[in-house]
C-alpha positions in Angstrom: -29.8 -86.2 -49.6 -33.3 -85.2 -50.3 -34.3 -82.9 -53.2 -33.6 -79.3 -52.9 -36.7 -77.1 -51.6 -37.8 -74.1 -53.2 -37.3 -70.9 -51.9 -40.9 -70.3 -51.1 -40.7 -73.6 -49.1 -37.5 -72.6 -47.6 -38.7 -69.3 -46.3 -42.4 -70.4 -45.3 -43.7 -68.6 -42.5 -44.3 -72.1 -40.8 -40.6 -73.1 -41.2 -37.7 -72.3 -38.8 -35.3 -73.2 -41.2 -35.0 -69.7 -43.0 -32.7 -68.4 -40.1 -32.0 -71.6 -38.1 -30.4 -73.6 -41.0 -27.8 -71.4 -42.1 -26.7 -70.5 -38.5 -26.8 -74.3 -37.9 -24.4 -74.8 -40.9 -22.0 -72.0 -39.7 -22.0 -73.4 -36.0 -21.3 -76.8 -37.6 -18.0 -75.4 -39.5 -17.0 -73.5 -36.3 -17.1 -76.8 -34.3 -14.8 -78.7 -36.8 -12.4 -75.9 -36.8 -12.3 -75.8 -33.0 -12.0 -79.6 -32.9 -9.0 -79.6 -35.7 -7.0 -76.9 -34.0 -8.1 -76.7 -30.4 -5.1 -74.9 -28.8 -5.4 -71.3 -30.5 -8.9 -71.5 -28.9 -7.6 -72.4 -25.5 -4.9 -70.0 -25.3 -6.3 -66.7 -27.1 -9.0 -66.1 -24.8 -6.9 -65.8 -21.7 -4.4 -63.9 -23.4 -7.2 -61.5 -24.7 -8.5 -61.3 -21.1 -5.1 -60.5 -19.9 -4.9 -57.6 -22.5 -8.2 -56.4 -21.6 -7.9 -57.0 -17.8 -5.0 -54.2 -17.9 -7.8 -51.9 -18.3 -8.2 -52.2 -14.5 -5.4 -49.8 -14.0 -8.0 -47.1 -14.8 -10.3 -48.2 -12.3 -9.3 -45.7 -9.6 -10.2 -42.9 -12.1 -13.3 -44.5 -13.7 -14.8 -45.3 -10.3 -17.3 -42.9 -9.2 -19.4 -42.5 -5.9 -21.4 -39.2 -7.0 -24.4 -40.3 -5.6 -26.2 -37.4 -7.4 -24.7 -38.1 -10.6 -25.6 -41.9 -10.6 -28.8 -42.1 -8.9 -30.8 -38.9 -10.0 -32.1 -38.4 -13.6 -29.9 -36.8 -16.3 -31.7 -33.5 -17.2 -33.9 -33.3 -14.2 -35.7 -30.0 -13.8 -34.3 -29.5 -10.6 -30.8 -29.4 -11.9 -31.7 -26.7 -14.4 -33.5 -24.7 -11.3 -30.2 -25.2 -9.3 -28.2 -23.6 -11.9 -30.6 -20.6 -12.1 -30.3 -20.1 -8.2 -26.4 -20.4 -8.5 -26.5 -17.7 -11.2 -28.8 -15.0 -9.6 -28.3 -15.9 -5.9 -24.6 -16.3 -5.1 -23.8 -16.5 -1.4 -20.5 -15.6 0.5 -20.6 -18.0 3.3 -17.3 -16.4 5.1 -19.4 -13.3 5.6 -22.3 -15.1 7.2 -24.1 -18.2 6.8 -27.6 -19.2 6.0 -28.2 -22.9 5.3 -31.5 -22.3 3.9 -30.0 -20.3 0.9 -27.8 -22.7 0.0 -28.4 -23.8 -3.7 -26.5 -27.4 -2.8 -26.3 -29.3 0.4 -22.9 -27.7 1.1 -20.3 -28.7 3.3 -21.5 -29.1 6.9 -21.9 -31.4 9.7 -25.0 -32.3 12.0 -25.1 -34.1 15.1 -28.4 -34.9 17.2 -27.9 -35.3 21.0 -30.6 -38.0 22.3 -31.5 -38.2 25.9 -30.2 -41.2 27.4 -33.8 -42.4 28.8 -37.1 -42.0 26.8 -38.8 -39.9 29.2 -35.8 -37.5 29.7 -35.1 -34.2 27.9 -31.9 -32.7 26.8 -33.2 -29.4 28.3 -33.0 -30.5 31.7 -29.8 -29.4 33.8 -28.7 -33.1 34.3 -29.0 -33.8 30.6 -26.8 -30.6 29.9 -24.1 -31.8 32.5 -24.1 -35.0 30.6 -23.8 -33.4 27.3 -20.8 -31.5 28.6 -19.3 -34.9 29.8 -20.5 -36.5 26.4 -22.5 -39.2 28.2 -25.7 -38.6 25.9 -26.1 -40.6 22.9 -25.1 -38.4 19.8 -25.6 -39.4 16.2 -23.7 -37.4 13.7 -23.7 -36.7 9.8 -21.7 -34.8 7.4 -22.1 -33.6 4.0 -19.6 -36.3 2.8 -21.0 -39.1 4.7 -23.4 -40.6 2.3 -20.4 -40.5 -0.4 -17.7 -42.1 2.2 -20.4 -44.7 3.2 -21.2 -45.5 -0.5 -17.6 -46.1 -1.4 -17.5 -48.7 0.9 -20.3 -50.8 -0.5 -18.3 -52.3 -3.3 -15.4 -53.5 -1.1 -18.0 -54.9 1.4 -18.9 -57.7 -1.3 -15.7 -58.6 -2.3 -15.4 -61.4 0.3 -18.5 -62.9 -1.2 -17.0 -63.7 -4.5 -15.1 -66.1 -3.1 -18.2 -67.9 -1.6 -19.8 -67.5 -4.8 -17.2 -69.0 -7.0 -16.9 -71.9 -4.5 -20.7 -72.7 -4.7 -20.8 -72.5 -8.2 -17.7 -74.6 -9.0 -18.8 -77.0 -6.4 -22.4 -77.2 -8.2 -20.4 -77.4 -11.4 -18.3 -80.1 -10.6 -21.2 -82.2 -9.0 -23.2 -81.8 -12.0 -20.4 -83.0 -14.3 -19.2 -85.7 -11.8 -18.9 -89.2 -13.4 -18.1 -92.6 -11.7 -15.1 -92.7 -13.5 -11.4 -91.3 -13.3 -11.0 -91.3 -17.2 -14.6 -89.9 -18.0 -14.8 -87.7 -15.2 -15.6 -84.1 -16.3 -14.2 -82.0 -13.4 -12.1 -80.1 -15.7 -14.8 -79.2 -17.9 -16.8 -77.7 -15.1 -13.6 -75.8 -13.6 -12.9 -74.7 -17.2 -16.8 -73.5 -17.5 -16.5 -71.4 -14.2 -13.2 -69.9 -15.6 -14.9 -69.0 -18.8 -17.2 -66.8 -16.8 -14.5 -65.2 -15.0 -12.5 -64.7 -18.2 -15.6 -62.9 -19.4 -16.1 -60.5 -16.5 -12.1 -59.6 -16.8 -12.6 -58.8 -20.5 -15.5 -57.0 -20.2 -14.8 -54.7 -17.3 -11.3 -54.2 -18.6 -12.6 -53.1 -22.0 -15.4 -50.8 -20.6 -12.6 -49.1 -18.4 -10.5 -48.7 -21.4 -13.8 -46.9 -23.1 -14.0 -44.7 -20.0 -17.3 -46.0 -19.0 -17.9 -45.0 -15.2 -17.5 -48.0 -12.5 -20.4 -47.6 -10.1 -21.5 -49.8 -7.2 -24.3 -51.5 -8.9 -21.8 -52.8 -11.2 -20.5 -54.9 -8.7 -23.5 -57.2 -8.7 -22.7 -58.1 -12.6 -20.1 -60.8 -11.8 -22.5 -62.7 -9.8 -25.0 -62.8 -12.3 -22.6 -63.7 -15.2 -21.2 -66.6 -13.4 -24.8 -68.1 -13.1 -25.4 -67.6 -16.7 -22.2 -68.8 -17.8 -22.6 -72.1 -16.1 -26.0 -72.5 -17.6 -24.2 -72.2 -21.1 -21.8 -74.8 -20.2 -24.3 -77.2 -19.2 -25.8 -76.7 -22.8 -22.5 -77.6 -24.3 -21.8 -80.5 -22.2 -25.2 -81.7 -22.4 -25.2 -81.5 -26.4 -21.8 -83.0 -26.4 -22.9 -86.1 -24.3 -25.9 -86.8 -26.6 -23.6 -86.7 -29.6 -22.0 -89.7 -28.4 -25.3 -91.8 -29.0 -25.1 -91.1 -32.8 -23.1 -93.8 -34.6 -22.3 -91.4 -37.7 -20.7 -89.0 -35.2 -18.1 -91.0 -33.9 -14.9 -88.8 -34.7 -14.0 -85.7 -32.8 -14.7 -83.4 -35.6 -18.2 -84.4 -36.2 -19.2 -84.9 -32.6 -18.1 -81.3 -31.8 -19.6 -80.0 -35.1 -23.0 -82.0 -33.8 -22.5 -80.4 -30.4 -22.2 -76.8 -32.0 -25.3 -77.6 -34.3 -27.3 -78.2 -31.4 -26.2 -76.2 -28.5 -24.5 -73.0 -30.1 -28.0 -71.9 -31.6 -29.6 -72.1 -28.4 -26.8 -70.4 -26.5 -27.3 -67.8 -29.2 -31.1 -67.2 -28.6 -30.7 -67.0 -24.7 -27.7 -64.7 -25.1 -29.1 -62.4 -27.9 -32.4 -61.8 -25.7 -30.2 -61.1 -22.7 -27.9 -58.9 -24.4 -30.6 -57.0 -26.1 -32.3 -56.6 -22.7 -29.2 -55.1 -21.1 -28.3 -52.8 -24.0 -31.8 -51.6 -24.3 -31.8 -50.8 -20.4 -28.9 -48.2 -21.6 -31.6 -46.2 -22.8 -32.6 -44.4 -19.3 -32.0 -41.3 -17.5 -30.2 -42.8 -14.8 -26.3 -43.1 -15.2 -25.8 -45.9 -12.5 -28.3 -48.3 -14.7 -26.8 -47.1 -17.8 -23.3 -48.1 -16.6 -24.5 -51.3 -15.1 -26.2 -52.3 -18.5 -23.0 -51.5 -20.5 -20.9 -53.6 -18.2 -23.1 -56.5 -17.9 -24.4 -56.5 -21.5 -20.7 -56.6 -22.7 -20.1 -59.6 -20.2 -22.9 -61.4 -21.6 -21.0 -61.0 -25.2 -17.7 -62.1 -24.0 -19.3 -64.9 -21.9 -20.9 -66.1 -25.3 -17.8 -65.9 -27.3 -15.7 -67.7 -24.9 -18.3 -70.5 -24.2 -18.1 -71.3 -28.2 -14.4 -71.0 -28.6 -12.4 -71.5 -25.2 -14.8 -74.1 -23.7 -15.5 -75.7 -26.9 -11.8 -76.4 -27.3 -11.6 -77.7 -23.9 -14.3 -80.2 -24.5 -12.0 -81.4 -27.6 -8.9 -81.7 -25.8 -10.7 -83.3 -22.8 -12.1 -85.9 -25.3 -8.5 -86.7 -26.6 -7.6 -87.4 -22.9 -10.4 -89.8 -22.5 -9.5 -91.5 -26.0 -6.1 -92.0 -24.8 -7.5 -93.2 -21.4 -5.7 -90.7 -19.4 -6.5 -90.2 -15.8 -8.7 -87.0 -15.3 -6.3 -85.2 -12.7 -2.9 -86.3 -13.7 -3.4 -87.1 -17.3 -1.1 -90.2 -17.0 -2.3 -92.9 -19.1 -4.2 -95.5 -16.9 -2.3 -98.7 -17.3 -4.7 -101.8 -17.3 -3.6 -104.8 -15.6 -4.9 -107.7 -13.4 -6.0 -105.4 -10.8 -9.0 -105.6 -8.1 -12.5 -104.7 -9.4 -12.2 -101.7 -7.0 -9.4 -100.6 -8.7 -10.8 -100.7 -12.2 -14.2 -99.4 -11.1 -12.1 -96.3 -9.8 -9.7 -95.9 -12.7 -11.7 -97.3 -15.5 -15.3 -97.0 -14.6 -16.1 -100.8 -14.5 -15.0 -103.8 -12.9 -13.7 -105.2 -16.2 -10.3 -105.6 -16.9 -10.5 -104.7 -20.6 -9.7 -101.3 -22.0 -12.7 -99.7 -23.3 -12.9 -98.7 -26.9 -12.8 -95.0 -27.0 -14.1 -94.6 -30.4 -17.0 -97.1 -29.7 -20.4 -95.0 -29.3 -21.9 -95.7 -25.8 -25.4 -95.7 -24.9 -25.5 -93.8 -21.5 -28.5 -94.1 -19.1 -30.8 -91.5 -18.8 -30.8 -88.9 -15.9 -33.1 -89.9 -13.0 -34.3 -86.4 -13.1 -35.3 -86.6 -16.5 -37.1 -90.1 -15.8 -38.7 -88.6 -12.7 -40.3 -85.7 -15.2 -41.4 -88.2 -17.7 -42.9 -90.9 -15.5 -44.0 -89.1 -12.4 -44.0 -85.1 -12.5 -45.5 -84.9 -16.2 -48.4 -87.4 -15.8 -49.2 -85.8 -12.4 -49.3 -82.1 -13.7 -51.4 -83.0 -16.4 -54.1 -84.8 -14.2 -57.6 -83.1 -14.4 -58.0 -82.1 -10.8 -54.2 -81.0 -10.7 -54.7 -78.7 -13.7 -57.7 -77.0 -11.7 -55.4 -76.5 -8.8 -52.6 -75.0 -11.1 -55.4 -72.5 -12.5 -56.7 -71.5 -9.2 -53.0 -71.2 -8.1 -52.3 -68.7 -11.0 -55.4 -67.0 -10.2 -54.0 -66.4 -6.8 -50.4 -65.5 -8.2 -52.0 -63.0 -10.6 -54.3 -61.4 -8.1 -51.7 -60.9 -5.4 -49.1 -59.7 -8.1 -51.8 -57.0 -9.3 -52.5 -55.8 -5.8 -48.7 -55.7 -5.2 -48.5 -53.3 -8.2 -51.1 -50.9 -6.9 -49.4 -50.5 -3.7 -45.6 -50.0 -5.0 -43.5 -47.4 -3.8 -41.2 -45.3 -5.9 -37.8 -43.9 -5.3 -34.4 -44.8 -3.6 -34.1 -43.6 0.1 -30.8 -42.3 0.8 -30.2 -44.1 3.8 -30.4 -47.4 1.6 -27.1 -46.3 0.0 -25.2 -46.8 3.3 -24.5 -50.3 4.8 -26.5 -51.4 7.7 -24.1 -51.1 10.4 -23.0 -47.2 9.1 -23.5 -44.5 11.8 -25.5 -42.9 8.8 -28.6 -45.0 9.6 -28.5 -44.1 13.3 -28.6 -40.3 12.2 -31.3 -41.0 9.6 -33.4 -42.8 12.4 -33.1 -40.1 14.8 -33.9 -37.4 12.4 -36.9 -39.3 11.5 -37.9 -40.1 15.1 -37.5 -36.4 16.3 -37.6 -34.1 13.4 -39.8 -35.6 10.7 -42.6 -33.0 11.1 -40.7 -30.7 9.2 -39.5 -31.0 5.6 -37.3 -29.0 3.3 -37.5 -25.4 3.4 -38.2 -24.5 -0.2 -37.2 -21.6 -2.1 -39.8 -19.7 -4.2 -38.1 -17.9 -7.0 -39.5 -15.0 -9.3 -37.7 -15.7 -12.1 -38.3 -12.7 -14.4 -37.8 -9.0 -13.9 -41.0 -7.3 -12.3 -41.9 -3.9 -11.3 -42.1 -4.6 -7.6 -42.7 -1.1 -7.1 -46.2 -1.7 -8.7 -48.7 -2.4 -5.9 -50.6 -4.8 -8.4 -47.4 -6.7 -9.0 -46.9 -6.9 -5.2 -50.4 -8.3 -4.8 -49.9 -11.0 -7.7 -46.9 -12.0 -5.9 -48.6 -12.0 -2.6 -51.5 -14.1 -4.0 -49.2 -16.6 -5.5 -47.1 -17.0 -2.2 -50.6 -17.4 -0.3 -51.7 -19.9 -2.7 -48.4 -22.2 -2.2 -48.9 -21.7 1.4 -52.4 -23.2 1.1 -50.8 -26.7 0.4 -51.4 -29.0 3.0 -47.7 -29.6 3.1 -46.9 -26.0 3.9 -47.1 -24.2 7.3 -48.0 -20.5 6.5 -46.6 -19.4 9.9 -43.1 -20.0 9.0 -42.8 -18.4 5.8 -40.2 -15.9 5.0 -40.8 -13.1 2.2 -38.5 -10.0 2.3 -41.2 -8.2 0.0 -43.8 -8.6 3.0 -41.2 -7.1 5.4 -40.5 -4.4 3.1 -44.3 -3.9 2.7 -44.6 -3.7 6.4 -41.9 -1.0 6.9 -43.4 1.1 4.2 -46.7 0.6 5.7 -45.7 2.4 9.0 -45.1 5.4 6.9 -41.6 5.8 7.0 -40.9 4.7 3.6 -42.3 5.4 0.0 -41.9 2.2 -2.3 -44.6 3.1 -4.9 -42.0 4.3 -7.5 -38.9 2.8 -8.8 -36.2 5.2 -7.4 -37.7 5.1 -4.0 -38.2 1.5 -3.9 -34.3 0.6 -5.0 -32.8 3.3 -3.1 -34.7 2.3 0.2 -33.6 -1.2 0.0 -30.5 -0.6 2.3 -33.3 -0.2 5.0 -34.8 -3.5 4.5 -31.2 -5.0 4.6 -30.4 -3.3 8.0 -33.4 -4.9 9.3 -32.4 -8.4 8.0 -29.0 -8.6 6.1 -29.6 -11.8 4.8 -32.5 -10.5 2.6 -29.7 -9.0 0.5 -28.8 -12.3 -0.8 -32.6 -12.7 -1.9 -32.8 -10.0 -4.3 -30.7 -9.9 -7.7 -30.4 -6.1 -8.7 -29.3 -4.9 -12.2 -29.1 -1.3 -13.7 -32.5 -1.9 -15.0 -34.2 -3.0 -11.6 -34.6 -6.3 -10.0 -33.9 -9.4 -12.4 -35.0 -12.0 -9.8 -35.9 -12.2 -6.2 -37.0 -15.2 -3.8 -38.8 -16.2 -0.8 -39.2 -19.2 1.7 -41.8 -21.5 2.6 -41.6 -24.2 5.2 -42.9 -27.8 4.4 -44.2 -30.0 6.9 -45.3 -33.7 7.2 -43.0 -34.9 4.3 -42.5 -38.4 5.9 -42.5 -40.9 2.9 -41.6 -41.3 -0.7 -45.3 -40.7 -1.5 -45.3 -37.4 0.2 -42.1 -36.2 -1.3 -43.6 -37.1 -5.0 -46.8 -35.5 -3.9 -45.1 -32.1 -2.6 -43.0 -31.8 -5.5 -45.8 -32.2 -8.0 -48.0 -30.1 -6.0 -45.7 -27.0 -5.7 -44.7 -27.1 -9.1 -48.0 -27.2 -10.2 -49.2 -24.2 -8.1 -46.2 -22.5 -9.4 -47.1 -23.0 -13.0 -50.5 -21.8 -12.3 -49.3 -18.6 -10.8 -49.6 -15.1 -13.0 -46.2 -14.5 -11.8 -43.2 -16.4 -13.4 -42.3 -18.5 -10.4 -40.1 -21.5 -9.6 -39.7 -23.7 -6.6 -36.3 -25.2 -5.5 -34.4 -27.1 -2.7 -31.4 -29.1 -3.1 -33.6 -32.2 -2.2 -35.7 -31.8 -5.3 -32.6 -33.1 -7.1 -33.5 -36.5 -5.7 -37.3 -36.0 -5.7 -37.2 -35.7 -9.7 -36.6 -39.4 -9.8 -40.2 -39.8 -9.1 -41.1 -38.0 -12.4 -39.2 -40.5 -14.6 -38.8 -43.6 -13.0 -42.1 -45.4 -13.8 -42.0 -43.8 -17.3 -38.4 -45.1 -18.1 -39.3 -48.5 -16.5 -42.4 -48.9 -18.6 -40.6 -47.6 -21.6 -37.4 -50.1 -21.2 -39.7 -53.0 -20.4 -41.9 -52.4 -23.5 -39.1 -51.9 -26.0 -37.0 -54.9 -24.7 -40.2 -57.0 -24.8 -40.8 -56.1 -28.3 -37.2 -56.9 -29.3 -37.6 -60.3 -27.8 -40.6 -60.9 -29.9 -38.7 -60.0 -32.8 -35.8 -62.5 -31.9 -38.2 -65.2 -31.3 -40.1 -64.7 -34.4 -37.0 -64.9 -36.6 -35.2 -67.8 -34.8 -38.5 -69.7 -33.6 -41.1 -68.5 -36.2 -44.1 -70.2 -34.7 -47.1 -67.9 -33.8 -48.3 -70.0 -31.0 -44.9 -70.2 -29.5 -44.5 -66.3 -29.6 -47.8 -66.0 -28.0 -46.8 -67.9 -25.0 -43.4 -66.1 -24.7 -45.4 -62.8 -24.9 -47.8 -64.2 -22.1 -44.9 -65.5 -19.9 -42.8 -62.2 -19.9 -45.9 -60.0 -19.0 -46.9 -62.3 -16.4 -43.2 -62.8 -15.1 -42.9 -58.8 -14.8 -46.2 -58.2 -13.2 -45.4 -61.0 -10.7 -42.0 -59.7 -10.0 -43.4 -56.0 -9.5 -46.2 -57.0 -7.5 -44.1 -59.2 -4.9 -41.4 -56.5 -5.0 -43.9 -54.5 -2.7 -44.5 -57.5 -0.3 -40.5 -58.0 0.0 -40.1 -54.2 0.7 -38.7 -53.2 -2.3 -39.4 -49.7 -4.0 -39.2 -48.9 -7.8 -35.8 -47.1 -8.0 -33.1 -47.1 -10.6 -31.7 -50.1 -8.9 -34.9 -52.1 -9.1 -35.4 -51.1 -12.7 -32.3 -52.9 -13.8 -33.9 -56.2 -12.5 -37.1 -55.6 -14.2 -35.3 -55.5 -17.5 -33.3 -58.6 -16.7 -36.8 -60.2 -16.3 -37.3 -60.0 -19.8 -34.3 -61.9 -21.1 -34.8 -64.6 -18.4 -38.6 -64.9 -19.0 -37.7 -66.0 -22.6 -35.2 -68.5 -21.3 -37.7 -70.1 -19.2 -40.7 -70.1 -21.6 -39.5 -70.2 -25.4 -38.1 -73.5 -25.3 -41.0 -75.2 -23.2 -43.7 -74.0 -25.4 -41.7 -74.5 -28.9 -40.9 -78.1 -27.4 -45.0 -78.6 -27.0 -45.8 -77.0 -30.5 -43.4 -79.2 -32.4 -44.0 -82.3 -30.6 -45.1 -85.4 -32.9 -47.2 -86.4 -30.1 -51.2 -86.9 -30.8 -52.4 -85.5 -27.4 -51.9 -82.4 -25.7 -51.3 -83.9 -22.5 -48.5 -86.2 -24.1 -46.9 -83.1 -25.7 -46.9 -81.4 -22.3 -45.2 -84.6 -20.7 -42.8 -84.7 -23.6 -41.8 -81.2 -23.1 -41.1 -81.7 -19.4 -39.3 -84.8 -19.9 -36.7 -83.1 -22.2 -36.7 -79.8 -20.5 -38.0 -79.9 -17.1 -34.5 -81.0 -15.6 -32.6 -78.3 -17.7 -34.7 -75.5 -16.5 -34.6 -76.6 -13.0 -30.8 -76.8 -13.3 -30.5 -73.5 -15.0 -32.5 -71.9 -12.2 -30.7 -73.6 -9.3 -27.2 -72.5 -11.0 -28.4 -68.8 -11.5 -29.8 -68.6 -8.0 -26.5 -70.0 -6.6 -24.8 -67.3 -8.6 -26.4 -64.5 -6.4 -27.5 -66.1 -3.2 -24.4 -64.9 -1.3 -25.8 -61.3 -1.9 -28.5 -62.2 0.4 -26.0 -61.8 3.3 -24.8 -58.2 1.9 -25.2 -55.5 4.5 -26.1 -53.1 1.7 -29.5 -52.7 0.4 -28.3 -52.4 -3.3 -26.9 -55.8 -3.2 -29.7 -57.4 -1.1 -32.1 -55.9 -3.6 -30.3 -57.2 -6.4 -30.6 -60.7 -4.9 -34.3 -60.4 -4.0 -35.5 -59.4 -7.5 -33.2 -61.9 -9.2 -34.6 -64.7 -6.7 -38.0 -63.7 -7.7 -37.3 -63.5 -11.5 -36.0 -67.2 -11.5 -38.5 -68.4 -9.1 -41.4 -67.0 -11.2 -39.7 -68.0 -14.4 -39.2 -71.5 -13.5 -42.9 -71.6 -12.1 -44.0 -70.5 -15.4 -41.7 -72.9 -17.2 -42.4 -76.2 -14.8 -45.9 -75.5 -13.9 -48.2 -72.6 -15.7 -47.3 -72.9 -19.3 -47.2 -76.8 -19.5 -50.8 -76.7 -18.0 -52.1 -73.8 -20.2 -50.7 -75.3 -23.1 -52.8 -78.5 -22.8 -56.0 -76.0 -22.9 -54.8 -73.9 -25.8 -52.2 -76.1 -27.6 -54.2 -77.1 -30.9 -54.4 -73.5 -31.9 -51.4 -74.3 -33.7 -50.5 -77.6 -35.6 -47.0 -79.6 -35.1 -44.2 -78.5 -37.2 -42.6 -81.1 -39.4 -39.5 -82.8 -37.7 -36.5 -81.4 -39.0 -32.9 -82.2 -38.5 -32.8 -79.3 -36.0 -36.3 -79.8 -34.7 -36.5 -78.1 -31.4 -33.6 -75.9 -32.3 -32.2 -78.9 -29.9 -33.6 -76.9 -27.3 -31.7 -78.5 -24.6 -30.7 -75.4 -23.3 -30.0 -76.8 -20.0 -28.5 -80.1 -19.2 -31.6 -82.0 -20.1 -29.8 -85.4 -20.0 -26.9 -85.0 -17.6 -25.5 -88.3 -17.7 -24.8 -90.1 -14.4 
């Protein structure tokens, strides 16, 4: 034991032990407790999961498929406008029906009859005969279509869960496979996957108990949790195997304590960054994003707890089995006799007929992939001309990403909430093909009482209406104004509307001309409290047009001398354009700031934090830009994934950069090679396991799940590309801005956050 350090030395800004050492000691103590009494840690998590899993009985009541409630911003202006219209302009559909006057979409059915041939017309006699015979192609849509189709989305991915678990278990088993029927770690692999499943069961059950709505986007969470949980399993297995090479860590308690001291802090860093990213994501105006982040963030917490308890206990029990020379499958003790070399190789792991000493430390060979990164990939990447190629490649990546960001589309297309084979898609396609020229028929509402009998007031209203009609998105020939009609009738000389009594008393004449006008005027004892007119929008064919239409009409209404409000039920969905970019930037910035704080506290090296910041920004720009090239819009669904970007960017970047700055090598190239040697294969393995967790979503028939896969694939691809290519090269250019830190017992935080020496 060395001399105790002063408090100033212990908390030096260049020393990581301020937070790291107490946490390491805490995890060492936990490892000893788990090794001493593993069974409670094995049994309690499944029992807890069973108890919390009972929350699934509330699933039918918590499951919500309200598209408006989940995919439109909370407190959007259009919702307040709708309340105003409902209050001042109630309608009686049983008396007469007017679709344009409905404050909501209402209950309706629509169908489009399309001629069987492209050059035919449904107005031809032959076509009409076919309509009667139902020989024409008919596409249809009802007011419940979107919701009914949306309800089927979650059910459609249930079969994919089994494929995902099969792929993940297979990958885990292959990674943990050993050429020994005693030392085989297949049960560790299976229990690692089981740990992730228990985390999903516990978190979902708890959220259902708490009354958190279950929406379709939440169905993405198990795929993500499975991949991340397997990564954490690899950390624990890797650290456990490395502890076998230390002579002073021969007993189970010491080995598991060493494993926890090396692995648990690394798992803590990656989990903390991911959990922060998700819980920060709950600060959003979109309820669907809030629900997803709550379910997934809680699942990450349970995944972390179960890895350091349940899975750690499984490691201890598995070690007991190995010490007693028991078969990995049957747990029956393997008897050693004069058997053939083949038998001994299968059952004992060698041709020798001697019983191996379980307590003896064994030096296991380095994994071939680690050797590849050390002897081949690292020297290749640090070559002079290869560095130049990498810089040019990064320039192309950044340039393409920035260009993609400038072309990004906003908003969710409602057709994407239905599956690809839904009848709704055919209806939307025909509607766009034949009727896209006409957009929403917008209400123009005078929201305050005005003296309509005053000619100057009528002129002001007319001027405001004409200003709205001057928009390129409005067809002035299709406007409908009760005041224009009323003024026209009065202009014939049959009515006087220039004083209050005559104006009010002569309104029945107007209603005889058009009974529906009665629904456009809210009369009170004092006069007219509110009234409305209608304008017809045109050429609203894209999300950009919808955004521009909404902003332009509202801006023109605000500039009017008369208090005006524009409203259409579609504006409820258009409101997402007002907040989606702002919400995304806000969440990304807050999450990035939180990641930096975590990095500074747990890995307090300024140069490392600089590269973490660089990686976060670069990956987010890359994912955002390439979303455009993959036909993904910025909406509430993709916003979830951009927040996830931050946590995974930290996972890939922090460890590589910290391995570089804490290296004891003299040259920058040697530092980079050393970092890749230790972490190259773990980063690659972690990326593959995470992609395997979500890859089956690529086969989903629903936009929501395919989008989740696409963005997660981009996140993992660009994160791994930065960790394995860009950052190692850039560190060789700028790595000397920071000095190497002194080597301590927990140097590198033992940053083997992926299976950096997966023994064969």
